[in-house]
N, C-alpha and C positions, 0 to 999 in steps of 0.2 A: 753351536747347538741352538742358541736362542733364535737365530734368524729364521729357521724353518718354522717353528710354531707361530712366530709373528706373521710371517708371510701367509701361512695357512689361515690365520685369524683374519687378516686383511682381505684375502680372497673370499672367505666365507661371508664377511660383512658386505662386500661388494655384490655378491650373488644375492644375498638377502634383500638388499636395497633394490636391486634390479627386479626381483620377484614382486616386491611391493608396488613398484611403478607400473608393471604390466597388469596388475590385478584389477585396475579400474575398468577395463573392458571397453568395447565400443570405440576404441581409438582415441578416447579423450584422455587428457592428462590428469594426474592426481589433483592438481590445483583447480582444473575445470570442474571436477566433481565436487570439490569443496565449495567453490564459489557459485556454481550453478549459472543458469541463464536467467533472463528476466522472468519474473513471476507472471503467470497468466491465469485467467479465470478458469481454464480447464484443469488447473492443478491446485487451486486454492478454494477453501470454503470461505464464504463471506457472510458476516452477520452485521446488519445495520440496526443500531439501537441496542438496548433500550436507551431512549433519549432523556435528557433533562430539558423538557420542552419549555418554550417561552409561553407563559399563560395568557398574556394579553399584548396588544400592540405596543411596540417600543421596548419590550422585554427581550433579553438575550437568551437563546437556547443553544444547547450543544448536542450533536448527534454523533456518537462514536461509531466508527466503522472498523470492524475487526476482521483480519484475514488469518486463516490457519492453513499452512502448507500441508497438502495431502499427497504430495508426490515427491519427485526428486528435488534436491536442493535448488533453490531459485533465489534471485536477487531483486531487491527493491532499491533502486538507485535514483532518487529524485522524489518529486511530489506526486501524489495521485492527482489525476485530473477529475474534476467533478463539475457537473452542470445541473441546473434545475430547469424543468420544463413545466409549462402550464399555459393554457389558453392560446396555443400556437406560438408561444415565445420560449426560446431556449437561451439561458443565461449561464455563461461559464463563470465559475467561482475563482476568485483570486487566491493566491497563497497568503497565509497569515503574515502580517507585517512583522519583520524581524525573525521569522522562522528560518531555520537552516536545515536543509535536507542532509540526511546521512545515509550512507550505503549500508543496507542490512542484508545479510545472507540468512535465509530461512532453511533449515534442515527440515526433513519430514516431521510434522508434528509441531514445529515452531509457529508462533503467532506474532503478528505485528498489528498496530492499529493507528488510525489517524482520526481527527475530529473535525467535523464541520460545525463552525460557530455561525449563528445567524441571528438577525434581529427580526422579530415578528412584525409583520405589517398589518395594517387595518384591512379587514375584509372589504373588498370592493374599492379600496383606496387607489388613487391614480398612481401612486408611487409603489404599490404593492404588486408582487407577482403571485398569482394564485397557483403556486407550484403543486403539481400532483405526481411528478416523477423526478427521481434522482438518477443520473447517469454517471457511472464511474469508469475511468480508464486507469490502468496501472502503468507506472513508468517503464518505458522500454517495450511496451506491448500496444498493439493497435486495437485489440478487441475491447468491447465495452460490455457492461452489465447494467441493467436497469432495475430500480427498486421503487416501490411506492413511497411517496413523500406524504406523510400524514401529520405533519407538524405545523400546519397552518400556512397562511401567506407569508412571503418574505419581503421585508422592507427594501425598497430601492433607495439609493443615495440621491440621485437626481431624476431617475425615472424607474419604471418597473424592470427595465432591462439592465440596470446598473445595481445589482443586488448588494445588500449589506450582509454578505455571507462570505466566509473564507474557509480554506482548508489548511490544517496544521501539517507539520512534518510527521513522518512515520516514527513510531517508537516501538521497540521490541517489547513484547509482553512476556510475562512469566519470569523464570529465573534470570 
């Protein structure tokens, strides 16, 4: 007598699990909808700053960049690409020494951030980049977004095109 109720319970469980799998729609698997594809600028809101600016040449400043997912789940897997532009020169920023990228999956409404750390250069100095624009790319995406750089010139290590600025790893914001 017990085998019939157990068999019915097992069948009901199997049907329930099958119904859950097919509910993600669009042919994607349940794990794809949880992991998402690479985040892109058309699905996230971006805020640059407010910064802890470097007040004078030789000082260090930090510019936080926050992303908030406004769409379907997406993934940040690696470092953001960032470059500074000014006076016809474009300089790609290195990743922070010792920083380790982590894979973050952002559900709709989730936020993550990274920080650009820079050393302020002397205005008009031969080792300074008079940066006016910040260009960002997200890992796994080829599109870019540009933002005004209003934090002063950026010091170069050996020339203006070898900036003393770097990008940190992404960290998840909030809970």
